[in-house]
DSSP file (Angstrom, degrees, kcal/mol; ACC not computed):
  #  RESIDUE AA STRUCTURE BP1 BP2  ACC     N-H-->O    O-->H-N    N-H-->O    O-->H-N    TCO  KAPPA ALPHA  PHI   PSI    X-CA   Y-CA   Z-CA
    1    1 A M     >        0   0    0      0, 0.0     4,-2.7     0, 0.0     3,-0.3   0.000 360.0 360.0 360.0 -39.7    0.0    0.0    0.0
    2    2 A C  H  >  +     0   0    0      1,-0.2     4,-2.4     2,-0.2    26,-0.0   0.884 360.0  57.0 -63.3 -38.4    2.8    2.4    0.8
    3    3 A A  H  4 S+     0   0    0      1,-0.2    -1,-0.2     2,-0.2     0, 0.0   0.767 114.3  40.5 -68.4 -23.0    4.5    1.6   -2.5
    4    4 A C  H  > S+     0   0    0     -3,-0.3     4,-0.8     2,-0.1    -2,-0.2   0.831 116.1  48.3 -87.8 -37.1    1.3    2.7   -4.2
    5    5 A Y  H  X S+     0   0    0     -4,-2.7     4,-2.8     2,-0.2     3,-0.4   0.925 104.5  55.7 -71.3 -45.4    0.5    5.7   -2.0
    6    6 A V  H  X S+     0   0    0     -4,-2.4     4,-1.1     1,-0.2    -1,-0.2   0.916 108.8  45.8 -60.0 -48.1    3.8    7.5   -1.9
    7    7 A P  H  4 S+     0   0    0      0, 0.0    -1,-0.2     0, 0.0    -2,-0.2   0.784 119.2  42.6 -69.6 -20.2    4.3    7.8   -5.7
    8    8 A T  H  X S+     0   0    0     -4,-0.8     4,-2.1    -3,-0.4     5,-0.2   0.827 104.7  60.4 -92.6 -32.6    0.7    9.0   -6.2
    9    9 A V  H  X S+     0   0    0     -4,-2.8     4,-2.4     1,-0.2     5,-0.2   0.871 101.8  51.8 -66.5 -36.4    0.2   11.4   -3.3
   10   10 A I  H  X S+     0   0    0     -4,-1.1     4,-2.1    -5,-0.2     5,-0.2   0.959 114.6  39.0 -70.5 -48.4    3.0   13.9   -4.3
   11   11 A P  H  > S+     0   0    0      0, 0.0     4,-2.2     0, 0.0     5,-0.2   0.893 118.3  49.9 -68.3 -34.5    1.9   14.5   -7.9
   12   12 A F  H  X S+     0   0    0     -4,-2.1     4,-2.9     1,-0.2     5,-0.3   0.909 112.0  47.8 -68.0 -39.2   -1.8   14.5   -7.0
   13   13 A T  H  X S+     0   0    0     -4,-2.4     4,-1.7     7,-0.3    -1,-0.2   0.854 112.2  49.1 -68.7 -36.1   -1.2   16.9   -4.2
   14   14 A I  H  < S+     0   0    0     -4,-2.1    -2,-0.2    -5,-0.2    -1,-0.2   0.899 117.7  41.1 -68.5 -40.4    0.9   19.2   -6.4
   15   15 A A  H  < S+     0   0    0     -4,-2.2    -2,-0.2    -5,-0.2    -3,-0.2   0.900 136.7   9.8 -74.5 -43.5   -1.8   19.1   -9.1
   16   16 A W  H >< S-     0   0    0     -4,-2.9     3,-1.0     1,-0.3     4,-0.3   0.353  88.6-142.0-126.0   5.5   -5.0   19.4   -7.1
   17   17 A G  T 3X S-     0   0    0     -4,-1.7     4,-1.8    -5,-0.3    -1,-0.3  -0.439  74.5  -7.2  71.9-138.4   -3.9   20.2   -3.5
   18   18 A L  H 3> S+     0   0    0      1,-0.2     4,-2.0     2,-0.2    -1,-0.2   0.836 136.4  55.7 -65.3 -34.1   -5.9   18.6   -0.7
   19   19 A V  H <> S+     0   0    0     -3,-1.0     4,-2.2     1,-0.2    -1,-0.2   0.872 105.8  52.3 -67.3 -34.7   -8.4   17.1   -3.1
   20   20 A G  H  > S+     0   0    0     -4,-0.3     4,-2.6    -8,-0.2    -7,-0.3   0.887 107.6  51.9 -64.3 -40.1   -5.6   15.4   -5.0
   21   21 A A  H  X S+     0   0    0     -4,-1.8     4,-2.2    -9,-0.2    -2,-0.2   0.900 109.3  49.8 -64.9 -38.9   -4.3   13.9   -1.7
   22   22 A A  H  X S+     0   0    0     -4,-2.0     4,-2.6     2,-0.2    -2,-0.2   0.919 110.6  49.8 -64.2 -42.8   -7.8   12.6   -1.0
   23   23 A W  H  X S+     0   0    0     -4,-2.2     4,-3.1     2,-0.2     5,-0.3   0.930 109.3  52.1 -60.8 -44.3   -8.0   11.0   -4.5
   24   24 A A  H  X S+     0   0    0     -4,-2.6     4,-2.3     1,-0.2    -1,-0.2   0.906 112.0  46.3 -58.1 -44.0   -4.5    9.4   -4.0
   25   25 A L  H  X S+     0   0    0     -4,-2.2     4,-2.0     2,-0.2    -1,-0.2   0.910 113.1  48.4 -65.1 -42.0   -5.7    7.9   -0.7
   26   26 A A  H  X S+     0   0    0     -4,-2.6     4,-2.2     2,-0.2    -2,-0.2   0.923 113.3  47.4 -65.1 -44.5   -9.0    6.7   -2.2
   27   27 A L  H  X S+     0   0    0     -4,-3.1     4,-2.1     1,-0.2    -1,-0.2   0.891 111.3  51.4 -65.7 -39.1   -7.2    5.1   -5.3
   28   28 A T  H  X S+     0   0    0     -4,-2.3     4,-2.5    -5,-0.3    -1,-0.2   0.894 108.2  52.2 -64.9 -39.1   -4.6    3.5   -3.0
   29   29 A F  H  X S+     0   0    0     -4,-2.0     4,-2.6     1,-0.2    -2,-0.2   0.920 109.5  49.5 -60.5 -43.9   -7.5    2.0   -0.9
   30   30 A L  H  X S+     0   0    0     -4,-2.2     4,-2.4     2,-0.2    -2,-0.2   0.873 110.4  49.4 -66.4 -36.7   -9.1    0.6   -4.0
   31   31 A V  H  X S+     0   0    0     -4,-2.1     4,-2.2     2,-0.2    -1,-0.2   0.922 113.1  47.7 -64.9 -42.8   -5.8   -1.0   -5.1
   32   32 A G  H  X S+     0   0    0     -4,-2.5     4,-2.5     2,-0.2    -2,-0.2   0.890 111.3  50.9 -65.0 -39.6   -5.3   -2.5   -1.6
   33   33 A L  H  X S+     0   0    0     -4,-2.6     4,-2.7     2,-0.2    -2,-0.2   0.927 109.9  49.5 -63.4 -45.1   -8.9   -3.8   -1.7
   34   34 A G  H  X S+     0   0    0     -4,-2.4     4,-2.3     1,-0.2    -2,-0.2   0.908 112.3  47.5 -61.8 -41.0   -8.4   -5.4   -5.1
   35   35 A L  H  X S+     0   0    0     -4,-2.2     4,-2.4     2,-0.2    -2,-0.2   0.902 111.8  50.9 -67.7 -38.8   -5.2   -7.1   -3.9
   36   36 A H  H  X S+     0   0    0     -4,-2.5     4,-2.4     2,-0.2    -2,-0.2   0.922 110.9  48.2 -62.6 -43.7   -6.9   -8.2   -0.7
   37   37 A L  H  X S+     0   0    0     -4,-2.7     4,-2.1     2,-0.2    -2,-0.2   0.924 112.9  48.4 -60.9 -45.5   -9.8   -9.7   -2.7
   38   38 A R  H  X S+     0   0    0     -4,-2.3     4,-1.9     1,-0.2    -2,-0.2   0.901 112.6  47.2 -64.2 -42.8   -7.4  -11.5   -5.1
   39   39 A A  H  X S+     0   0    0     -4,-2.4     4,-2.5     2,-0.2     5,-0.2   0.886 110.7  53.0 -66.3 -39.7   -5.4  -12.9   -2.2
   40   40 A T  H  X S+     0   0    0     -4,-2.4     4,-2.8     1,-0.2     5,-0.4   0.899 109.7  47.5 -63.9 -40.4   -8.5  -14.1   -0.4
   41   41 A V  H  X S+     0   0    0     -4,-2.1     4,-1.7     2,-0.2    -1,-0.2   0.868 112.7  50.4 -69.5 -37.5   -9.8  -16.0   -3.4
   42   42 A Q  H  < S+     0   0    0     -4,-1.9    -2,-0.2    -5,-0.2    -1,-0.2   0.908 117.6  38.9 -68.2 -38.7   -6.3  -17.6   -3.9
   43   43 A I  H  < S+     0   0    0     -4,-2.5    -2,-0.2     1,-0.1    -3,-0.2   0.936 128.5  28.4 -79.4 -45.9   -6.1  -18.7   -0.3
   44   44 A L  H  < S-     0   0    0     -4,-2.8     3,-0.2    -5,-0.2    -3,-0.2   0.675 109.0-119.6 -93.7 -17.9   -9.8  -19.8    0.3
   45   45 A G    ><  -     0   0    0     -4,-1.7     3,-1.3    -5,-0.4    -1,-0.2  -0.332  37.9 -60.5 103.3 174.0  -10.7  -20.8   -3.3
   46   46 A V  G >  S+     0   0    0      1,-0.3     3,-1.8     2,-0.2     4,-0.3   0.732 119.2  76.0 -66.7 -25.7  -13.3  -19.7   -5.8
   47   47 A E  G >  S+     0   0    0      1,-0.3     3,-0.8    -3,-0.2    -1,-0.3   0.733  85.3  65.7 -62.5 -20.3  -16.3  -20.7   -3.4
   48   48 A V  G X  S+     0   0    0     -3,-1.3     3,-1.5     1,-0.2     4,-0.4   0.612  76.3  86.2 -78.1 -11.2  -15.6  -17.5   -1.4
   49   49 A T  G X  S+     0   0    0     -3,-1.8     3,-1.3     1,-0.3    -1,-0.2   0.800  78.4  64.0 -64.6 -26.7  -16.5  -15.2   -4.2
   50   50 A S  G X  S+     0   0    0     -3,-0.8     3,-1.4    -4,-0.3    -1,-0.3   0.784  92.8  64.4 -65.9 -24.1  -20.2  -15.3   -3.3
   51   51 A A  G <  S+     0   0    0     -3,-1.5    -1,-0.3     1,-0.3    -2,-0.2   0.724  97.1  57.5 -70.3 -20.4  -19.3  -13.6    0.1
   52   52 A F  G <> S+     0   0    0     -3,-1.3     4,-1.6    -4,-0.4     3,-0.3   0.230  72.6 106.4 -94.3  14.8  -18.2  -10.5   -1.9
   53   53 A E  H <> S+     0   0    0     -3,-1.4     4,-2.2     1,-0.2     3,-0.3   0.912  76.8  52.8 -62.4 -43.9  -21.6  -10.0   -3.6
   54   54 A P  H  > S+     0   0    0      0, 0.0     4,-2.3     0, 0.0    -1,-0.2   0.849 107.1  54.2 -59.6 -30.1  -22.5   -6.9   -1.5
   55   55 A L  H  > S+     0   0    0     -3,-0.3     4,-2.4     2,-0.2    -2,-0.2   0.866 107.0  49.9 -69.3 -36.2  -19.2   -5.4   -2.5
   56   56 A R  H  X S+     0   0    0     -4,-1.6     4,-2.3    -3,-0.3    -1,-0.2   0.902 111.4  49.6 -67.5 -40.7  -20.1   -5.9   -6.2
   57   57 A W  H  X S+     0   0    0     -4,-2.2     4,-2.4     2,-0.2    -2,-0.2   0.930 111.0  49.0 -63.7 -43.1  -23.5   -4.3   -5.6
   58   58 A A  H  X S+     0   0    0     -4,-2.3     4,-2.6     1,-0.2     5,-0.2   0.933 110.4  51.1 -62.5 -44.6  -21.8   -1.3   -3.8
   59   59 A G  H  X S+     0   0    0     -4,-2.4     4,-2.2     1,-0.2    -1,-0.2   0.875 109.1  50.8 -57.9 -40.5  -19.3   -1.0   -6.6
   60   60 A G  H  X S+     0   0    0     -4,-2.3     4,-2.4     2,-0.2    -1,-0.2   0.886 110.0  50.4 -64.0 -40.7  -22.2   -0.9   -9.2
   61   61 A L  H  X S+     0   0    0     -4,-2.4     4,-2.9     2,-0.2     5,-0.3   0.924 110.6  48.3 -61.9 -45.6  -23.9    1.7   -7.2
   62   62 A V  H  X S+     0   0    0     -4,-2.6     4,-2.5     1,-0.2    -2,-0.2   0.891 112.5  49.4 -63.8 -38.9  -20.8    3.9   -7.0
   63   63 A A  H  X S+     0   0    0     -4,-2.2     4,-2.2    -5,-0.2    -1,-0.2   0.919 113.1  46.6 -66.1 -41.9  -20.3    3.4  -10.8
   64   64 A L  H  X S+     0   0    0     -4,-2.4     4,-2.1     2,-0.2    -2,-0.2   0.953 116.5  42.8 -64.8 -49.7  -23.9    4.4  -11.5
   65   65 A V  H  X S+     0   0    0     -4,-2.9     4,-2.3     1,-0.2    -1,-0.2   0.892 113.0  53.9 -67.8 -36.3  -24.0    7.4   -9.3
   66   66 A G  H  X S+     0   0    0     -4,-2.5     4,-2.5    -5,-0.3    -1,-0.2   0.881 107.1  51.3 -61.1 -39.0  -20.5    8.4  -10.5
   67   67 A C  H  X S+     0   0    0     -4,-2.2     4,-2.8     2,-0.2    -1,-0.2   0.901 109.5  51.4 -64.7 -40.2  -21.7    8.3  -14.1
   68   68 A G  H  X S+     0   0    0     -4,-2.1     4,-2.1     2,-0.2    -2,-0.2   0.910 111.5  45.8 -62.0 -41.1  -24.6   10.5  -13.1
   69   69 A V  H  X S+     0   0    0     -4,-2.3     4,-1.8     2,-0.2    -2,-0.2   0.899 113.0  50.5 -68.9 -40.3  -22.3   13.0  -11.5
   70   70 A A  H  X S+     0   0    0     -4,-2.5     4,-2.0     1,-0.2    -2,-0.2   0.918 111.6  48.7 -63.6 -42.4  -20.0   13.0  -14.5
   71   71 A L  H  X S+     0   0    0     -4,-2.8     4,-1.2     1,-0.2    -2,-0.2   0.909 111.1  48.9 -63.8 -40.8  -22.9   13.5  -16.8
   72   72 A S  H  < S+     0   0    0     -4,-2.1    -1,-0.2     1,-0.2    -2,-0.2   0.805 116.6  42.9 -71.1 -27.9  -24.3   16.4  -14.8
   73   73 A Q  H  < S+     0   0    0     -4,-1.8    -1,-0.2    -5,-0.1    -2,-0.2   0.729 103.9  65.4 -85.3 -25.6  -20.9   18.0  -14.7
   74   74 A A  H  < S+     0   0    0     -4,-2.0    -2,-0.2     1,-0.3    -3,-0.1   0.937 118.3  18.0 -66.2 -47.8  -19.9   17.4  -18.3
   75   75 A V    ><  +     0   0    0     -4,-1.2     3,-1.0    -5,-0.1    -1,-0.3  -0.718  68.7 167.0-124.0  78.2  -22.6   19.6  -19.8
   76   76 A P  T 3  S+     0   0    0      0, 0.0    -1,-0.1     0, 0.0    -2,-0.1   0.720  74.1  59.5 -71.1 -17.8  -23.9   22.0  -17.1
   77   77 A S  T 3  S+     0   0    0      1,-0.1     2,-0.6     2,-0.0    -2,-0.0   0.676  90.7  76.5 -84.4 -14.1  -25.7   24.2  -19.6
   78   78 A L    <>  -     0   0    0     -3,-1.0     4,-1.3     1,-0.2     3,-0.2  -0.854  63.6-161.0-100.8 119.7  -28.0   21.5  -20.9
   79   79 A W  H  > S+     0   0    0     -2,-0.6     4,-2.2     1,-0.2     5,-0.2   0.825  89.2  62.3 -69.0 -30.1  -30.8   20.6  -18.6
   80   80 A I  H  > S+     0   0    0      1,-0.2     4,-2.4     2,-0.2    -1,-0.2   0.918 102.8  50.0 -64.1 -42.0  -31.4   17.2  -20.3
   81   81 A A  H  > S+     0   0    0      1,-0.2     4,-2.2     2,-0.2    -1,-0.2   0.892 109.9  50.7 -63.3 -39.0  -27.9   16.1  -19.3
   82   82 A Q  H  X S+     0   0    0     -4,-1.3     4,-2.4    -7,-0.2    -1,-0.2   0.882 110.4  49.2 -68.7 -36.7  -28.5   17.1  -15.7
   83   83 A W  H  X S+     0   0    0     -4,-2.2     4,-2.5     2,-0.2    -2,-0.2   0.899 109.7  51.5 -66.4 -38.9  -31.7   15.2  -15.7
   84   84 A L  H  X S+     0   0    0     -4,-2.4     4,-2.3     2,-0.2    -2,-0.2   0.894 110.5  49.1 -64.8 -38.7  -30.0   12.2  -17.1
   85   85 A G  H  X S+     0   0    0     -4,-2.2     4,-2.3     2,-0.2    -2,-0.2   0.922 111.8  48.2 -63.1 -44.6  -27.4   12.4  -14.4
   86   86 A A  H  X S+     0   0    0     -4,-2.4     4,-2.6     1,-0.2    -2,-0.2   0.890 110.5  52.0 -66.0 -36.9  -30.0   12.7  -11.7
   87   87 A L  H  X S+     0   0    0     -4,-2.5     4,-2.8     2,-0.2     5,-0.2   0.904 108.5  51.6 -63.8 -41.8  -31.9    9.7  -13.1
   88   88 A C  H  X S+     0   0    0     -4,-2.3     4,-2.5     2,-0.2    -2,-0.2   0.939 112.1  46.0 -57.7 -47.5  -28.6    7.7  -13.1
   89   89 A G  H  X S+     0   0    0     -4,-2.3     4,-2.3     1,-0.2    -2,-0.2   0.912 114.2  47.6 -66.2 -42.0  -28.1    8.5   -9.4
   90   90 A L  H  X S+     0   0    0     -4,-2.6     4,-2.3     2,-0.2    -1,-0.2   0.877 111.6  50.2 -63.3 -38.7  -31.7    7.8   -8.5
   91   91 A A  H  X S+     0   0    0     -4,-2.8     4,-2.6     2,-0.2     5,-0.2   0.913 111.0  50.1 -65.3 -42.1  -31.7    4.5  -10.4
   92   92 A G  H  X S+     0   0    0     -4,-2.5     4,-2.1    -5,-0.2    -2,-0.2   0.926 112.9  44.5 -63.1 -44.7  -28.5    3.5   -8.6
   93   93 A V  H  X S+     0   0    0     -4,-2.3     4,-2.3     2,-0.2    -1,-0.2   0.880 114.7  50.3 -68.5 -37.2  -29.8    4.4   -5.1
   94   94 A S  H  X S+     0   0    0     -4,-2.3     4,-2.3    -5,-0.2    -2,-0.2   0.923 111.4  46.8 -65.6 -44.8  -33.1    2.6   -5.9
   95   95 A V  H  X S+     0   0    0     -4,-2.6     4,-2.3     2,-0.2    -2,-0.2   0.902 114.5  46.9 -65.4 -41.1  -31.5   -0.6   -7.1
   96   96 A Y  H  X S+     0   0    0     -4,-2.1     4,-2.7    -5,-0.2    -1,-0.2   0.892 111.1  52.2 -71.6 -37.2  -29.1   -0.7   -4.2
   97   97 A G  H  X S+     0   0    0     -4,-2.3     4,-2.4     2,-0.2    -2,-0.2   0.903 109.4  49.7 -61.3 -40.3  -32.0    0.0   -1.7
   98   98 A W  H  X S+     0   0    0     -4,-2.3     4,-3.1     2,-0.2     5,-0.3   0.929 110.5  50.4 -61.2 -45.4  -34.0   -2.9   -3.3
   99   99 A H  H  X>S+     0   0    0     -4,-2.3     4,-2.4     1,-0.2     5,-1.1   0.915 110.4  49.0 -61.5 -43.5  -31.0   -5.1   -2.9
  100  100 A L  I  <>S+     0   0    0     -4,-2.7     5,-2.0     1,-0.2    -1,-0.2   0.923 115.4  44.6 -62.8 -42.0  -30.5   -4.2    0.7
  101  101 A W  I  <5S+     0   0    0     -4,-2.4     5,-0.2    -5,-0.2    -2,-0.2   0.929 119.2  40.0 -67.8 -44.3  -34.1   -4.8    1.5
  102  102 A S  I  <5S+     0   0    0     -4,-3.1    -2,-0.2    -5,-0.2    -1,-0.2   0.832 133.5  11.7 -80.4 -28.6  -34.5   -8.1   -0.4
  103  103 A R  I  X5S+     0   0    0     -4,-2.4     4,-1.5    -5,-0.3    -3,-0.2   0.825 125.4  44.2-113.6 -52.1  -31.2   -9.8    0.4
  104  104 A E  I  ><S+     0   0    0     -5,-1.1     4,-2.6     1,-0.2     5,-0.2   0.840 107.6  58.7 -73.5 -32.5  -29.2   -8.2    3.2
  105  105 A S  H  ><S+     0   0    0     -5,-2.0     4,-2.3    -6,-0.2    -1,-0.2   0.891 106.9  49.8 -64.8 -37.6  -32.2   -7.6    5.6
  106  106 A L  H  > S+     0   0    0     -5,-0.2     4,-2.1    -6,-0.2    -1,-0.2   0.903 110.9  49.2 -66.2 -39.7  -32.9  -11.4    5.5
  107  107 A R  H  X S+     0   0    0     -4,-1.5     4,-2.5     2,-0.2    -2,-0.2   0.910 112.3  48.1 -62.8 -42.6  -29.2  -12.1    6.3
  108  108 A L  H  X S+     0   0    0     -4,-2.6     4,-2.7     2,-0.2    -2,-0.2   0.892 110.1  51.4 -69.8 -36.9  -29.2   -9.6    9.2
  109  109 A R  H  X>S+     0   0    0     -4,-2.3     5,-1.9    -5,-0.2     4,-0.9   0.920 112.8  46.2 -62.4 -41.3  -32.5  -11.1   10.6
  110  110 A M  H  <5S+     0   0    0     -4,-2.1     3,-0.2     2,-0.2    -2,-0.2   0.899 113.7  49.1 -66.2 -40.2  -31.0  -14.5   10.5
  111  111 A L  H  <5S+     0   0    0     -4,-2.5    -2,-0.2     1,-0.2    -1,-0.2   0.904 115.5  42.7 -64.5 -40.5  -27.8  -13.2   12.1
  112  112 A W  H  <5S-     0   0    0     -4,-2.7    -1,-0.2    -5,-0.2    -2,-0.2   0.552 109.3-125.1 -84.4  -8.1  -29.6  -11.4   14.8
  113  113 A G  T  <5       0   0    0     -4,-0.9    -3,-0.2    -3,-0.2    -4,-0.1   0.777 360.0 360.0  73.3  28.2  -32.0  -14.3   15.4
  114  114 A S      <       0   0    0     -5,-1.9    -4,-0.2    -6,-0.2    -5,-0.1   0.438 360.0 360.0-122.8 360.0  -35.3  -12.5   15.0
């Protein structure tokens, strides 16, 4: 993680200041998470991939909402693009909310014994 963070934090901070440092930290976290997932699958086997399903859902939500934000920022003068971005964000939050309600609430009820 340090080998990834140190080379990215300096140029990102020079280019974008504190926001660049935050981006470097976030990107380093994602690289570390990817390495962790890969090592876990190598150690425990392919059967463990189903345990990472909530992480895939969260990644899909971040991608969908991120696309919405990028679309709304790309063409700020066109109201259609802003509505498309807002709809992407709303769709992402709705799909993830449905996923939490339909799958994760059952797991939590079983875990908490009620």
